[in-house]
C-alpha positions in Angstrom: 24.3 23.9 -66.1 22.5 23.6 -69.8 24.9 23.9 -72.5 24.3 27.7 -74.4 23.3 27.9 -78.0 22.6 30.4 -80.2 20.6 31.6 -83.4 19.6 34.5 -85.1 16.8 35.7 -85.4 14.2 38.4 -87.6 11.3 38.4 -85.8 8.6 40.9 -87.8 8.3 44.0 -84.6 12.4 44.3 -84.8 14.7 46.3 -88.1 17.0 44.9 -87.7 18.0 40.8 -87.0 18.0 39.2 -83.3 20.5 37.2 -81.4 18.6 34.7 -79.0 20.8 33.1 -76.2 19.3 29.7 -75.6 20.0 27.4 -72.6 18.4 23.8 -73.8 15.0 24.3 -74.6 14.5 27.6 -72.8 15.4 31.5 -74.4 18.0 32.6 -71.9 18.5 36.5 -73.4 18.4 38.3 -76.4 21.0 40.6 -77.9 19.6 43.2 -80.9 21.2 46.4 -82.4 18.1 48.9 -83.9 18.6 52.1 -85.7 20.2 55.1 -83.4 20.7 52.0 -80.3 23.4 50.7 -78.3 23.7 46.9 -78.8 21.6 46.1 -76.3 20.1 42.3 -74.4 17.0 41.6 -72.9 17.4 38.6 -70.0 14.5 36.6 -69.4 13.2 34.5 -66.2 13.6 30.9 -66.3 10.5 29.1 -67.6 9.9 27.3 -64.3 11.1 29.7 -61.9 14.3 30.0 -60.0 17.2 31.1 -61.4 19.8 30.8 -64.2 22.7 28.3 -63.2 25.8 29.4 -66.6 29.7 28.7 -66.4 30.8 32.8 -67.3 33.3 32.1 -70.6 29.9 30.2 -71.9 27.5 33.6 -71.9 30.5 35.6 -72.9 31.3 33.8 -75.8 27.6 33.7 -77.0 28.0 37.6 -75.9 30.9 37.7 -77.7 28.8 36.1 -81.2 26.2 38.3 -81.2 28.3 41.5 -81.3 30.1 39.6 -83.6 26.8 38.6 -86.0 24.8 41.6 -84.9 27.8 43.6 -86.4 28.2 41.6 -90.5 23.8 41.6 -90.7 23.3 45.2 -90.6 
């Protein structure tokens, strides 16, 4: 099971910053809050196929951090 890490980025195709969630060297998800839209999460499939196997608490912590961090970057 990979440890989750997070990073705030500012991709050129987004108006606001996004919050990336990484599982090891692979991006698991991107959380965004674009103008006029609710906070959304885009979940990516594992690069090598198969499925993600994550601790529920770790994912919930990352999602909670995303909500707090995106609100502070608006």
